[in-house]
C-alpha positions as CSV (number, residue, x, y, z in Angstrom):
1,M,-16.7,17.5,-34.8
2,K,-14.9,20.7,-35.7
3,D,-11.2,20.5,-36.7
4,D,-10.1,22.5,-33.6
5,C,-11.8,20.0,-31.4
6,K,-10.3,17.1,-33.2
7,Y,-6.7,18.4,-33.0
8,S,-7.1,19.3,-29.3
9,D,-8.3,15.7,-28.6
10,V,-5.3,14.2,-30.3
11,E,-3.0,16.7,-28.5
12,A,-4.6,15.8,-25.1
13,Q,-4.2,12.0,-25.7
14,L,-0.6,12.4,-26.7
15,R,0.1,14.5,-23.6
16,Q,-1.6,12.1,-21.4
17,S,0.5,9.2,-22.8
18,M,3.7,11.1,-22.0
19,E,2.4,12.0,-18.5
20,D,1.6,8.4,-17.8
21,G,5.2,7.4,-18.5
22,L,4.4,5.5,-21.7
23,F,7.3,7.2,-23.5
24,Q,10.9,7.9,-22.4
25,A,12.8,11.1,-23.3
26,H,13.7,11.1,-27.0
27,D,11.4,8.2,-27.8
28,K,10.0,8.3,-31.3
29,L,6.3,9.1,-31.3
30,P,3.7,7.6,-33.7
31,S,4.1,8.9,-37.2
32,I,1.6,11.3,-38.7
33,R,0.2,8.6,-40.9
34,Q,-0.1,6.1,-38.0
35,L,-1.8,8.6,-35.7
36,S,-4.1,9.7,-38.5
37,E,-5.3,6.1,-39.1
38,R,-5.5,5.2,-35.5
39,Q,-7.5,8.3,-34.5
40,R,-9.5,8.5,-37.8
41,V,-8.6,12.1,-38.4
42,G,-6.9,13.9,-41.2
43,K,-3.2,14.2,-41.4
44,N,-3.4,18.0,-41.1
45,T,-5.2,17.5,-37.7
46,V,-2.3,15.4,-36.4
47,I,0.3,17.8,-37.7
48,R,-1.5,20.7,-35.9
49,A,-1.6,18.6,-32.7
50,Y,2.1,17.9,-32.9
51,Q,2.9,21.6,-33.7
52,E,0.9,22.7,-30.5
53,L,2.8,20.1,-28.4
54,E,6.1,21.3,-29.9
55,A,5.3,24.9,-29.1
56,Q,4.6,23.9,-25.5
57,G,7.9,22.0,-25.2
58,W,6.4,18.5,-25.0
59,V,7.9,17.2,-28.3
60,Y,10.5,18.2,-30.9
61,A,10.7,17.5,-34.6
62,V,13.6,15.6,-36.3
63,P,13.9,16.2,-40.0
64,R,12.8,13.2,-42.1
65,S,12.2,11.2,-38.9
66,G,9.0,12.7,-37.2
67,Y,8.5,13.8,-33.7
68,R,10.2,12.7,-30.5
69,V,9.6,13.2,-26.8
70,A,11.3,16.2,-25.2
71,E,13.0,16.1,-21.8
72,R,10.5,18.6,-20.4
73,A,7.6,16.1,-21.0
74,L,9.1,13.6,-18.6
75,K,10.2,16.1,-15.9
76,T,9.3,14.5,-12.6
77,E,7.6,16.4,-9.8
78,T,9.1,17.1,-6.4
79,P,7.7,14.5,-4.0
80,S,4.3,15.7,-2.8
81,H,4.0,13.3,0.1
82,P,5.8,14.0,3.4
83,P,8.0,11.2,4.9
84,S,5.8,8.3,5.8
85,R,6.0,4.9,7.5
86,V,5.9,1.9,5.3
87,D,3.0,-0.6,5.4
88,L,3.4,-3.2,2.7
89,L,3.6,-6.3,4.8
90,S,0.0,-7.6,4.3
91,M,0.1,-7.3,0.5
92,S,3.6,-8.7,0.3
93,K,2.7,-11.7,2.3
94,S,-0.3,-12.4,0.2
95,I,1.8,-12.3,-3.0
96,L,5.0,-13.9,-1.8
97,T,3.3,-16.8,0.1
98,Q,1.3,-18.0,-3.0
99,P,1.6,-21.8,-3.5
100,I,4.6,-22.7,-5.7
101,I,3.2,-24.1,-9.0
102,Q,4.6,-24.7,-12.4
103,H,3.8,-21.5,-14.4
104,D,3.7,-21.3,-18.1
105,M,5.3,-17.8,-17.8
106,P,7.3,-17.6,-14.5
107,A,8.2,-13.9,-14.7
108,G,7.5,-12.9,-11.1
109,S,10.6,-13.9,-9.2
110,A,13.9,-12.1,-9.7
111,H,16.2,-15.1,-9.5
112,P,19.0,-15.7,-11.9
113,D,19.2,-18.5,-14.5
114,T,21.1,-21.3,-12.8
115,D,21.2,-23.6,-15.8
116,S,24.8,-23.1,-16.8
117,P,28.2,-25.0,-16.6
118,A,29.5,-22.6,-14.0
119,I,26.6,-23.2,-11.6
120,R,27.0,-26.9,-12.0
121,S,30.7,-26.5,-11.2
122,L,29.9,-24.4,-8.2
123,Y,27.6,-27.0,-6.7
124,A,30.1,-29.7,-7.3
125,E,32.5,-27.6,-5.3
126,I,29.9,-27.2,-2.5
127,G,29.4,-31.0,-2.5
128,R,33.2,-31.6,-2.2
129,H,33.5,-29.1,0.7
130,S,30.5,-30.6,2.4
131,R,32.2,-34.0,2.5
132,L,35.4,-32.4,3.7
133,Q,33.6,-30.7,6.6
134,T,33.1,-34.1,8.4
135,H,36.8,-34.3,8.9
136,M,37.3,-30.8,10.2
137,P,36.8,-29.4,13.8
138,C,33.6,-27.3,14.3
139,H,34.2,-23.5,14.5
140,Y,32.4,-20.3,13.8
141,Q,33.3,-18.1,10.8
142,L,33.6,-14.7,12.5
143,P,33.4,-11.3,10.8
144,P,34.7,-10.1,8.4
145,G,34.3,-13.7,7.0
146,H,36.3,-16.4,5.3
147,D,39.7,-14.9,4.5
148,Q,40.0,-16.4,1.0
149,L,36.5,-15.3,0.1
150,V,37.2,-11.8,1.3
151,R,40.2,-11.7,-1.1
152,Q,38.1,-13.0,-4.0
153,L,35.3,-10.5,-3.3
154,R,37.9,-7.7,-3.2
155,K,39.0,-8.7,-6.7
156,I,35.4,-8.6,-7.9
157,T,35.0,-5.2,-6.3
158,R,38.2,-3.9,-7.9
159,D,37.0,-5.2,-11.3
160,L,34.0,-2.9,-10.8
161,G,36.3,0.1,-10.4
162,I,36.4,0.3,-6.6
163,D,39.8,0.3,-4.9
164,A,38.7,-1.4,-1.7
165,Q,41.1,-2.7,0.8
166,R,40.6,-6.1,2.5
167,S,40.1,-4.3,5.8
168,D,37.2,-2.4,4.3
169,I,35.1,-5.5,3.4
170,A,32.8,-7.7,5.5
171,I,30.8,-10.7,4.2
172,T,27.1,-10.6,4.8
173,H,24.2,-13.1,4.7
174,G,23.1,-11.8,1.2
175,G,22.5,-8.3,0.0
176,Q,19.4,-7.7,2.2
177,Q,21.5,-8.1,5.4
178,A,24.1,-5.7,3.9
179,I,21.4,-3.1,3.5
180,S,20.1,-3.7,7.0
181,L,23.6,-3.4,8.5
182,A,24.2,-0.1,6.6
183,L,20.9,1.4,7.7
184,R,21.5,0.4,11.3
185,A,24.9,2.0,11.2
186,L,23.5,5.3,10.0
187,T,20.0,5.6,11.5
188,Q,17.8,5.2,14.5
189,P,14.1,4.3,14.6
190,G,12.0,7.2,13.4
191,D,14.7,8.7,11.2
192,I,14.0,9.6,7.6
193,V,15.6,7.7,4.7
194,A,15.3,8.7,1.1
195,V,14.8,6.0,-1.6
196,E,14.2,5.8,-5.3
197,S,10.6,5.5,-6.4
198,P,9.7,2.9,-7.5
199,C,11.8,1.0,-5.0
200,Y,12.4,-2.7,-4.5
201,F,9.7,-4.0,-2.1
202,G,12.3,-5.9,0.0
203,T,13.9,-2.6,0.8
204,L,10.6,-1.0,1.8
205,L,9.8,-4.0,4.0
206,L,13.2,-3.7,5.7
207,L,12.7,0.0,6.3
208,E,9.3,-0.8,7.9
209,S,10.9,-3.5,10.2
210,L,13.5,-1.0,11.4
211,G,10.9,1.6,12.2
212,L,12.2,4.1,9.7
213,R,10.3,6.7,7.8
214,V,10.7,6.9,4.0
215,I,10.6,9.7,1.5
216,E,10.3,8.5,-2.1
217,I,12.2,10.4,-4.8
218,A,10.7,10.2,-8.2
219,C,12.8,8.4,-10.8
220,H,12.9,8.4,-14.6
221,P,12.6,4.8,-16.0
222,A,15.8,5.2,-18.1
223,T,18.1,7.5,-16.1
224,G,17.1,6.9,-12.5
225,I,16.6,9.3,-9.6
226,D,15.5,12.8,-10.3
227,I,18.3,15.1,-9.1
228,D,16.2,18.2,-8.7
229,A,13.6,16.3,-6.7
230,L,16.4,14.8,-4.5
231,Q,18.0,18.2,-3.9
232,D,14.6,19.7,-2.9
233,A,14.0,16.7,-0.5
234,V,17.4,17.1,1.1
235,T,16.7,20.8,1.6
236,R,13.2,20.3,3.1
237,W,13.6,17.2,5.3
238,P,16.2,16.0,7.9
239,I,17.2,13.0,5.9
240,K,19.7,10.7,7.5
241,A,20.7,8.5,4.6
242,L,20.0,8.0,0.9
243,L,19.6,4.4,-0.4
244,V,20.1,4.2,-4.2
245,T,20.7,1.7,-7.0
246,P,22.5,3.5,-9.8
247,N,23.0,0.4,-11.9
248,F,19.7,-1.2,-13.0
249,N,17.2,-0.2,-10.4
250,N,14.8,-2.9,-9.3
251,P,12.1,-2.8,-10.7
252,T,12.6,-0.4,-13.7
253,G,16.1,-1.4,-14.8
254,A,17.1,2.3,-14.9
255,Q,20.9,3.2,-15.1
256,M,22.1,6.6,-13.9
257,P,24.4,8.3,-16.4
258,L,27.8,9.5,-15.1
259,S,26.6,13.1,-15.1
260,H,23.7,12.2,-12.8
261,R,26.0,10.3,-10.4
262,Q,28.3,13.3,-10.2
263,A,25.3,15.6,-9.6
264,L,23.9,13.3,-7.0
265,L,27.1,13.5,-5.0
266,A,27.1,17.2,-5.3
267,V,23.5,17.9,-4.2
268,T,23.6,15.5,-1.3
269,R,26.6,17.3,0.2
270,T,27.6,15.4,3.4
271,L,24.6,13.0,3.4
272,P,25.6,9.3,3.9
273,I,24.7,7.2,0.8
274,I,24.1,3.5,0.6
275,E,24.8,2.2,-2.9
276,D,23.2,-1.1,-3.8
277,D,25.0,-2.6,-6.8
278,V,23.7,-6.2,-7.0
279,F,23.0,-5.9,-10.7
280,G,26.2,-3.9,-11.5
281,S,28.1,-6.9,-13.0
282,L,25.2,-7.5,-15.5
283,G,25.5,-4.4,-17.7
284,F,25.4,-4.9,-21.4
285,G,27.5,-1.9,-22.3
286,E,30.5,0.0,-21.0
287,P,30.5,0.2,-17.2
288,I,29.9,3.6,-15.5
289,P,31.9,4.4,-12.4
290,S,30.0,3.6,-9.2
291,L,29.2,6.3,-6.6
292,K,31.7,4.6,-4.4
293,A,34.4,5.0,-7.0
294,L,33.5,8.7,-7.4
295,D,33.3,9.3,-3.6
296,T,36.2,11.3,-2.2
297,E,34.7,11.8,1.3
298,E,34.2,8.2,2.3
299,R,30.4,8.7,2.8
300,V,29.3,6.0,0.4
301,I,28.6,2.5,1.8
302,Y,28.8,0.1,-1.1
303,L,27.1,-3.3,-1.1
304,N,26.9,-6.2,-3.5
305,S,25.9,-9.8,-3.7
306,L,26.3,-13.0,-5.6
307,S,22.5,-13.6,-5.6
308,K,21.8,-12.1,-9.0
309,T,25.0,-13.2,-10.7
310,L,25.3,-16.8,-9.5
311,D,22.5,-18.1,-7.3
312,S,20.2,-16.5,-4.8
313,R,20.4,-19.6,-2.6
314,L,24.0,-18.9,-1.7
315,R,23.1,-16.0,0.5
316,I,26.5,-14.4,0.1
317,G,26.8,-10.6,0.0
318,W,29.4,-8.2,1.0
319,I,29.7,-4.6,2.2
320,V,32.5,-2.0,1.7
321,A,31.8,0.2,4.6
322,G,35.1,2.1,5.3
323,R,34.8,4.1,8.5
324,Y,31.5,2.4,9.3
325,L,32.9,-1.1,9.3
326,P,33.6,-1.4,13.1
327,Q,29.9,-0.7,13.9
328,I,28.8,-3.2,11.2
329,E,31.1,-6.0,12.3
330,K,29.8,-5.5,15.9
331,V,26.2,-6.1,14.7
332,L,27.3,-9.0,12.6
333,L,28.9,-10.7,15.5
334,S,26.1,-10.1,17.9
335,E,23.4,-11.3,15.5
336,N,25.1,-14.3,13.8
337,M,28.0,-15.4,16.0
338,G,29.6,-16.2,12.8
339,S,28.5,-17.3,9.3
340,L,28.2,-20.6,7.4
341,N,31.8,-21.7,6.9
342,L,30.9,-24.4,4.4
343,M,29.3,-22.1,1.9
344,Q,31.9,-19.4,2.2
345,S,34.8,-21.8,1.7
346,A,33.2,-23.5,-1.3
347,V,32.3,-20.3,-3.0
348,A,35.8,-18.9,-2.3
349,E,37.3,-22.0,-4.0
350,F,35.0,-21.7,-7.0
351,L,35.9,-18.0,-7.5
352,T,39.6,-18.9,-7.6
353,T,39.1,-21.0,-10.8
354,G,38.3,-18.0,-13.0
355,K,35.0,-19.5,-14.0
356,Y,33.1,-16.6,-12.5
357,R,34.3,-14.1,-15.1
358,T,33.4,-16.5,-18.0
359,H,30.0,-17.0,-16.4
360,L,29.3,-13.3,-16.2
361,A,30.3,-12.7,-19.8
362,R,27.9,-15.5,-20.9
363,M,25.0,-14.4,-18.8
364,R,25.3,-10.8,-19.9
365,R,24.8,-12.0,-23.5
366,V,22.0,-14.4,-22.5
367,Y,20.1,-11.7,-20.5
368,Q,20.5,-9.1,-23.2
369,Q,19.0,-11.5,-25.8
370,R,16.2,-12.4,-23.5
371,Q,15.4,-8.7,-22.8
372,Q,15.2,-8.1,-26.6
373,R,13.1,-11.2,-27.2
374,F,10.7,-10.3,-24.3
375,A,10.1,-6.8,-25.7
376,R,9.4,-8.2,-29.1
377,L,7.0,-10.8,-27.8
378,L,5.2,-8.3,-25.6
379,H,4.7,-5.9,-28.5
380,Q,3.6,-8.7,-30.7
381,A,1.0,-9.8,-28.1
382,F,-0.2,-6.3,-27.3
383,Q,-0.6,-5.3,-30.9
384,Q,-3.5,-7.8,-31.1
385,Q,-5.5,-5.5,-28.8
386,P,-6.5,-2.2,-30.4
387,A,-7.4,-0.8,-26.9
388,L,-3.7,-1.0,-26.0
389,A,-2.4,0.8,-29.1
390,G,0.0,3.6,-28.0
391,R,-1.1,3.1,-24.3
392,Y,1.8,1.1,-22.8
393,H,5.5,1.4,-22.4
394,V,8.0,-1.4,-21.6
395,S,11.5,-0.5,-20.4
396,R,14.6,-1.5,-22.3
397,P,17.3,-1.7,-19.6
398,D,21.0,-1.7,-20.6
399,G,21.6,-4.5,-18.0
400,S,20.0,-7.0,-15.6
401,F,17.1,-9.3,-16.3
402,L,14.1,-7.1,-15.2
403,C,11.6,-5.2,-17.3
404,W,9.0,-2.6,-16.2
405,L,5.7,-2.2,-18.0
406,T,3.8,1.0,-17.6
407,L,0.1,1.1,-18.4
408,P,-2.6,3.8,-18.2
409,H,-3.4,4.9,-14.6
410,T,-6.9,3.4,-14.7
411,V,-5.4,-0.2,-14.9
412,D,-5.2,-2.0,-11.5
413,T,-2.4,-4.5,-11.9
414,Y,-3.2,-6.2,-8.6
415,R,-6.4,-7.4,-10.2
416,I,-4.4,-8.4,-13.3
417,Y,-2.0,-10.3,-11.1
418,H,-4.7,-12.4,-9.6
419,A,-6.3,-13.1,-13.0
420,C,-3.0,-14.1,-14.3
421,L,-2.4,-16.6,-11.5
422,A,-5.4,-18.6,-12.7
423,K,-3.8,-18.7,-16.2
424,K,-0.5,-19.9,-14.8
425,I,1.2,-16.6,-15.4
426,S,3.5,-15.2,-12.8
427,L,4.4,-11.4,-12.5
428,L,4.6,-8.7,-9.9
429,P,2.1,-5.8,-9.6
430,G,3.5,-2.3,-9.2
431,H,1.6,-2.0,-5.9
432,L,4.6,-3.6,-4.1
433,F,7.1,-1.0,-5.2
434,A,5.9,2.2,-3.5
435,T,4.1,3.3,-0.3
436,Q,1.5,5.7,-1.8
437,G,0.1,3.6,-4.7
438,Q,2.0,5.5,-7.3
439,F,2.7,2.5,-9.5
440,N,-0.6,0.5,-9.2
441,H,-0.7,0.6,-13.0
442,C,2.7,-1.0,-13.6
443,I,4.1,-4.5,-13.8
444,R,7.6,-6.0,-13.2
445,F,8.8,-8.9,-15.2
446,S,11.9,-11.1,-14.9
447,V,13.1,-12.7,-18.1
448,T,15.5,-15.2,-16.7
449,T,13.3,-18.2,-17.6
450,L,12.4,-17.1,-21.1
451,N,13.4,-20.2,-23.1
452,D,10.2,-21.0,-25.0
453,D,9.1,-18.0,-27.1
454,A,5.8,-19.7,-28.2
455,T,4.7,-20.4,-24.6
456,W,5.5,-16.9,-23.5
457,L,3.8,-15.3,-26.5
458,R,0.6,-17.2,-25.6
459,S,0.8,-16.0,-22.0
460,L,1.5,-12.4,-23.0
461,T,-1.5,-12.6,-25.4
462,V,-3.6,-13.7,-22.4
463,L,-2.2,-10.8,-20.3
464,A,-2.9,-8.3,-23.1
465,A,-6.5,-9.5,-23.3
466,L,-6.9,-9.1,-19.5
467,I,-5.6,-5.6,-19.6
468,A,-7.7,-4.6,-22.6
469,E,-10.8,-6.0,-20.9
470,Q,-10.2,-4.0,-17.8
471,L,-9.6,-0.8,-19.8
472,Q,-12.8,-1.3,-21.8
473,S,-14.9,-2.0,-18.7
């Protein structure tokens, strides 16, 4: 093979890896020596490939450090699909209704780790309140909810930088109901809602149930929604609302920088925004102001939940809706005729003890360590498969307990998912997180149960072998 053919092949493979999302902006690329050995070509051939990519704006050189990915390489495209109706129910049911078994690597469900002193204290409080209920008269807990709990949730909201008044807050039956209430306050069946892509499958299913059409805005796995693509979509389509998770998107873990949040508010003009912040308290670094905190026009509906920070079984969320609150309370009252007073009163009492803040600080450290360990174990397992070398990328979020694995586009992770079930490995295929099949080559992991490194390494080694086998076939 002539040298010009060799360098063009190396150049094409590197470009494809960047287009497949296997690298983030400013990621360090394989060294000249590594690539020379891996591709079995001379170092001069690799140097020329990198020089060509640099001239085209795909990479840039760092003195004494090698080459890194340029921003241009990861520029997302404006959505090519028009607004569409969601149809994920059949696949979601087939995955979510799988029999509950003891997995060696239970990384599919995004539930928090509940093995902590604070959670034990919380359930002791729930037990105490349960016994007290037998001596109290029956009554409904009407919107906005238990007064003491509203006060405590206001404190949590203010800790997150949002100056919410008690009159702005309503308690909901978890975060999912909060999203539903916000959507119903802002839209009618047939309307168009813009969402991040990839997007949490529960949100997509909710949009489907409400008869809404969705336009999916491309996202970067580190910095979140693409502002240029969003601006183009807002200009082209009569979008009624934007639903976005600036802090640690589910599934990618992306966190929008402050500049992106400011730009998002600017390009959306008067468009109502629903801000889902259920992972906002689980950041590992300095917090970034929420969209609600930056909003000066009262068009951001903010919602949060205790499902990711305490226990998903509590089903306690809240919504800061401002001028939309009367509509939301009307729906709450008509649907629920009140909420579960026992759970609200017990959680309110628990939050007054101050144990919640201590718990959050502990869990942030725990999840950060597990994120780091998971990435190390995954790399260790995948390095055993030459077919995977340089052909995958795992996200490294600055918060939450989710990781997102990107593989070559030829990989079908729904097939991988089924093969893993037989090996007692639980994960979620990327098919669930979009309506057009854009992420069928991706996998979402939750690291909350990562306690036994040896067991997880064995499972990840099996996963790597399954992926390699599919690539080679």
